[in-house]
C-alpha positions in Angstrom: 51.1 -29.5 75.9 47.9 -27.9 76.8 45.0 -30.4 75.8 42.4 -28.1 77.3 42.2 -25.6 74.7 38.8 -25.2 73.3 37.9 -26.1 69.7 36.2 -23.3 67.9 33.3 -24.5 65.7 34.0 -24.0 62.1 31.3 -22.1 60.4 30.9 -21.8 56.4 32.8 -18.7 55.3 30.7 -16.1 53.9 32.5 -13.8 51.4 31.6 -10.2 51.2 32.7 -7.8 48.5 33.0 -4.2 47.9 30.1 -2.1 46.5 32.5 -1.4 43.3 32.7 -5.1 42.4 29.2 -5.7 43.0 28.4 -2.7 40.6 30.7 -4.1 38.0 28.8 -7.4 38.3 25.5 -6.1 37.8 26.5 -3.9 34.9 28.1 -6.6 33.0 25.2 -9.3 33.5 23.2 -9.0 30.3 25.8 -7.5 28.0 27.3 -10.4 26.7 24.7 -13.0 27.3 24.1 -13.6 23.8 27.8 -13.8 22.8 28.5 -16.1 25.7 25.9 -18.6 24.5 27.1 -18.5 21.0 30.7 -19.4 22.3 29.0 -22.5 24.1 27.4 -23.4 20.8 30.9 -23.1 18.9 32.7 -25.2 21.4 30.0 -28.0 20.8 31.0 -27.6 17.2 28.0 -25.6 15.9 28.7 -23.5 12.7 28.4 -20.0 14.6 29.3 -16.7 12.9 30.3 -14.1 15.1 29.4 -10.4 14.4 29.5 -9.1 18.0 32.8 -7.9 18.9 35.0 -5.0 17.5 38.3 -6.7 17.6 39.9 -6.2 14.2 40.2 -9.4 12.1 43.6 -8.0 10.7 47.0 -9.0 12.2 49.4 -6.6 13.6 51.7 -5.6 10.7 54.8 -7.7 10.4 57.2 -4.8 10.9 55.6 -3.8 14.2 55.9 -7.4 15.4 59.8 -7.7 14.2 60.5 -4.4 16.1 58.8 -5.8 19.3 60.8 -9.0 19.0 64.0 -7.0 18.5 63.2 -4.9 21.7 62.6 -8.1 23.4 65.8 -9.5 22.3 67.7 -6.5 24.1 66.1 -6.9 27.2 63.3 -4.2 27.2 61.4 -6.4 29.8 61.8 -4.3 33.0 60.0 -1.6 34.7 58.9 1.6 33.0 58.2 5.0 34.2 54.5 5.4 35.4 53.9 8.3 32.8 55.2 6.1 30.0 58.5 5.5 28.0 60.0 8.9 26.6 59.9 7.3 23.3 56.3 6.8 23.1 55.3 9.9 24.8 57.3 11.9 22.2 55.7 9.9 19.2 52.1 10.6 20.5 53.0 14.3 21.2 54.3 14.4 17.6 51.0 13.1 16.2 48.9 15.3 18.3 50.9 18.4 17.4 50.5 17.5 13.7 47.0 17.5 13.6 46.4 20.4 16.1 47.2 24.2 16.2 48.1 23.6 19.8 51.6 22.2 20.4 51.6 18.9 22.5 54.4 18.2 24.9 55.5 14.8 25.7 54.8 15.8 29.3 51.1 16.1 28.3 50.9 12.3 27.7 50.3 9.7 30.2 50.3 5.9 28.9 47.9 3.3 30.0 47.4 -0.4 29.4 44.5 0.2 26.9 42.1 3.1 26.3 39.5 1.8 28.7 41.9 1.8 31.5 42.8 5.4 30.6 39.2 6.2 30.9 38.9 4.7 34.3 42.0 6.7 35.4 40.9 10.0 34.1 37.4 9.6 35.8 38.9 8.4 39.1 40.9 11.5 39.1 38.1 13.9 38.2 34.9 12.6 40.1 33.9 11.5 43.5 31.2 8.9 44.3 27.8 10.4 43.8 29.1 13.4 41.4 27.4 13.8 37.9 28.8 12.9 34.6 27.0 13.7 31.3 27.4 11.2 28.5 25.4 10.9 25.1 23.9 7.7 24.3 24.4 5.3 22.5 27.7 5.1 24.2 30.5 2.5 24.3 29.5 -0.6 26.6 32.6 -0.1 28.6 31.5 3.4 30.2 28.7 1.9 32.1 30.8 -0.5 34.5 33.5 2.2 34.8 30.9 4.8 36.1 28.9 2.3 38.1 32.2 1.0 40.0 33.1 4.6 40.7 29.5 5.2 41.8 28.8 8.1 39.8 25.5 9.7 38.7 25.3 9.2 35.0 23.1 11.5 33.2 22.4 10.1 29.7 21.7 12.4 26.6 19.8 10.7 23.9 21.1 10.9 20.3 17.9 9.3 18.6 18.0 6.8 15.9 15.5 9.0 13.8 18.4 11.5 13.5 20.9 8.8 12.4 22.3 9.0 15.9 23.7 12.4 15.1 25.9 14.1 17.5 23.7 16.7 19.3 25.6 19.7 21.2 22.3 21.3 22.1 21.1 18.3 23.9 24.2 18.0 25.6 24.3 21.7 26.8 20.7 21.4 28.0 21.5 18.3 30.1 24.4 20.0 31.9 23.2 21.3 35.4 24.9 22.8 38.5 25.9 19.4 39.5 27.7 18.3 36.4 31.5 18.0 36.8 32.3 16.1 33.5 30.9 15.7 30.1 32.3 12.6 28.2 31.9 12.2 24.6 33.0 9.7 21.9 33.6 10.7 18.2 33.7 8.6 16.1 31.0 7.0 18.3 31.2 3.3 19.2 28.5 1.9 18.1 27.0 4.1 15.7 29.7 5.6 13.6 28.4 9.1 14.1 31.2 12.0 14.1 31.1 15.5 15.7 31.8 18.3 13.5 34.8 20.8 14.4 32.2 23.4 15.0 30.3 21.2 17.5 33.5 20.4 19.2 34.5 24.0 19.6 31.0 25.1 20.9 30.8 22.4 23.4 34.5 22.9 24.5 33.7 26.6 25.1 30.6 25.9 27.0 32.0 23.5 29.3 35.0 25.8 30.0 32.7 28.7 30.8 30.7 26.2 33.4 34.0 25.0 34.9 33.2 21.6 33.5 35.8 19.0 32.3 35.3 17.6 28.8 36.8 14.1 28.0 36.8 13.0 24.5 37.3 9.3 23.5 38.8 9.2 19.9 39.7 5.4 19.8 38.3 5.2 16.2 39.9 8.4 15.1 41.8 6.6 12.1 38.9 4.7 10.9 36.8 7.3 9.0 35.2 7.2 5.5 33.6 10.2 4.0 35.4 12.8 6.1 38.5 12.9 8.4 38.2 13.1 12.1 38.8 16.3 13.9 40.2 16.0 17.3 38.7 17.8 20.2 42.3 19.3 20.7 42.2 20.6 17.2 38.6 22.1 17.5 39.0 23.6 21.2 40.4 27.1 21.7 41.6 26.4 25.1 42.7 23.1 26.3 42.9 23.4 30.0 39.5 21.6 30.7 40.1 19.0 27.9 41.3 15.6 27.9 41.6 13.2 24.9 41.7 9.5 25.1 43.2 7.3 22.2 45.0 4.2 21.3 46.2 1.6 18.9 43.8 -1.1 19.4 41.5 -0.3 16.2 43.8 1.9 13.9 46.8 -0.7 13.9 45.0 -3.8 14.7 46.8 -4.1 18.2 43.9 -4.7 20.6 45.6 -7.4 22.5 48.6 -5.3 23.1 46.6 -3.2 25.6 48.1 0.2 24.8 46.2 3.6 25.2 46.7 7.0 26.6 45.4 10.2 27.8 46.6 13.7 26.7 45.8 16.7 29.2 47.2 19.7 30.5 48.6 20.9 33.9 47.7 19.4 37.3 45.6 16.6 36.0 48.7 15.2 34.2 50.3 15.0 37.6 47.3 13.1 39.2 47.1 10.8 36.3 50.8 9.8 36.8 50.3 9.3 40.4 47.3 7.1 39.7 49.2 5.0 37.1 52.1 4.7 39.4 49.8 3.4 42.3 47.7 1.0 40.2 49.5 -0.3 37.0 53.3 0.7 37.7 54.0 1.3 34.1 53.2 -0.8 30.9 55.7 -3.2 29.3 58.8 -1.6 27.8 58.8 -3.5 24.6 55.2 -3.0 24.0 55.5 0.9 24.3 58.4 1.0 22.1 56.6 -1.2 19.5 53.7 1.3 19.8 56.1 4.2 19.1 57.3 2.4 16.1 53.8 2.0 15.0 52.7 5.6 15.1 55.8 6.3 12.9 55.2 3.3 10.6 54.1 3.7 7.0 50.4 4.6 7.3 49.6 2.4 4.1 48.4 -0.5 6.3 46.1 1.8 8.3 44.6 2.8 4.9 44.3 -0.8 3.6 42.3 -1.6 6.6 40.1 1.5 6.6 39.3 0.8 2.8 38.4 -2.8 3.7 36.1 -1.6 6.5 34.5 0.9 4.2 33.8 -1.9 1.5 32.2 -4.1 4.4 30.2 -1.2 5.5 28.7 -0.8 2.1 28.0 -4.4 1.8 26.1 -4.4 5.0 24.2 -1.3 4.2 23.2 -2.5 0.8 22.3 -6.0 2.0 20.3 -4.7 5.0 18.4 -2.4 2.7 17.2 -5.3 0.5 15.6 -7.2 3.6 12.0 -6.1 4.1 11.4 -4.8 7.7 15.2 -4.1 8.5 16.7 -0.7 8.0 20.1 1.1 8.9 21.9 4.2 7.9 25.4 4.2 6.6 27.9 5.2 9.3 30.7 7.9 8.7 33.3 6.0 10.6 34.0 3.1 12.8 33.8 -0.5 12.8 30.0 -1.2 13.2 26.5 -0.8 11.6 23.3 -0.4 13.7 20.3 -2.2 12.3 16.9 -1.2 13.1 15.0 -4.5 13.7 11.8 -2.9 15.6 9.4 -3.8 12.4 10.3 -7.7 12.5 11.1 -8.4 16.3 8.7 -8.3 19.1 9.3 -8.2 22.8 6.8 -7.7 25.8 9.6 -5.7 27.7 10.0 -3.4 24.7 13.7 -4.5 23.9 13.4 -5.7 20.3 17.1 -5.7 19.8 17.5 -8.5 22.5 14.6 -10.4 21.2 16.2 -10.5 17.6 19.7 -11.4 18.8 18.5 -14.3 20.9 16.1 -15.7 18.2 18.7 -15.1 15.3 21.3 -17.0 17.2 18.9 -19.9 18.0 17.6 -20.2 14.3 20.6 -19.3 12.3 23.6 -19.5 14.7 24.7 -15.8 14.0 25.9 -13.8 17.1 25.2 -9.9 17.1 25.2 -7.6 19.9 21.6 -6.2 21.1 21.4 -2.5 21.3 20.0 -2.0 24.6 23.3 -2.1 26.5 24.6 0.8 24.5 21.7 2.9 25.8 17.8 3.3 25.5 18.3 5.0 22.0 19.4 1.8 20.6 17.0 -0.7 22.3 15.4 -1.5 18.8 18.7 -2.1 17.2 21.4 -4.8 16.8 24.9 -4.0 16.2 27.0 -5.8 13.5 30.8 -5.7 13.4 32.9 -5.1 10.3 35.4 -7.1 11.7 34.9 -10.1 9.4 35.9 -10.4 5.7 33.3 -10.0 3.0 32.8 -13.8 2.5 32.0 -14.2 6.2 29.6 -11.0 6.2 27.8 -12.2 3.2 27.0 -15.8 4.7 25.8 -14.1 7.9 23.7 -11.7 5.9 22.2 -14.8 3.9 21.3 -16.2 7.4 19.8 -12.9 8.5 17.8 -12.6 5.5 16.5 -16.1 5.6 15.6 -15.7 9.4 13.5 -12.4 8.8 11.8 -14.0 5.5 10.9 -16.9 7.6 9.6 -14.8 10.3 7.5 -12.8 8.1 6.0 -16.0 6.4 4.8 -17.2 9.9 3.4 -14.0 10.6 1.3 -13.9 7.3 
């Protein structure tokens, strides 16, 4: 035995992390601060009403659950192909073909564990660090950490509240420059519920193709529309070689926790996406994919019931907000949210009225809402209310909001 070995001094371990993870940490810093505090209050027994998350308050339909149980019972719990199970890819292709003049082949479809993961995969395959992506805002909160982690140069295009956050093709085209590699849009939009028209989609698709730019469209809320039907980018575009469509079942079939989404594209990009999926997720669970295929073929009556309920809730919020002095909102065409302008009743030295209102509302009335700033500068004076609560819960929350605003106006007078 050698007793003469030197004993190395033990120093404190200092962890070092990647720039990607640091970007994710900073991007998420303030987004859920109000919501996190609301959950802490609820855990202490406080009566908190949550109007912050876009998770459907409907359960997945029982026939879909039964089908999933049956597939579990026959052992569908093994690895699946990186691109997705053939049964699901066919079902998605059939749906896409029914609504588009362009046939969709199952080979055009790649399955991912959720729409957000599909977006991450698509952008990872299309962009290098430092390259430019153009995105209209207000935008889905999840885009920011994805782009930050990939170290992309994000050019935001304002869709102002004074125009009801309307989709603005001319503004998007004006933002596109020589360095732009990708334009990413969302219709219907989370959080505003705005929808692009077929003509707008066709014009933008053609313009991007002329400039040799990819056009990615997130259509996660495609089945939750009110006044008019959703038009897919694949339906509107004349050519599809620069087009990518993202969709899933989280909202349409109340399957958010199942984590199932997909990308539809053409040509070499599909091969890249399959390689990316094989390297990162190694396939989604078999029984979930097969239940998703069944859901797409399932009677659409459930989807209609849910959509009708959301429309009633939207109307309730819009009507009640319209009666509260100092608050205003427009009636969204689609989606699960209503954006409320609080700039007349909230004050912030930093100019972030939505954040100030959300924090004060939680303190005073125990209602949790999302401030608008994380969705983009155009929403900084707004809060987002979700439709994922029944009418009774919404009425209780709106009573509290009205009481809060009324009390504030009395103190100011």
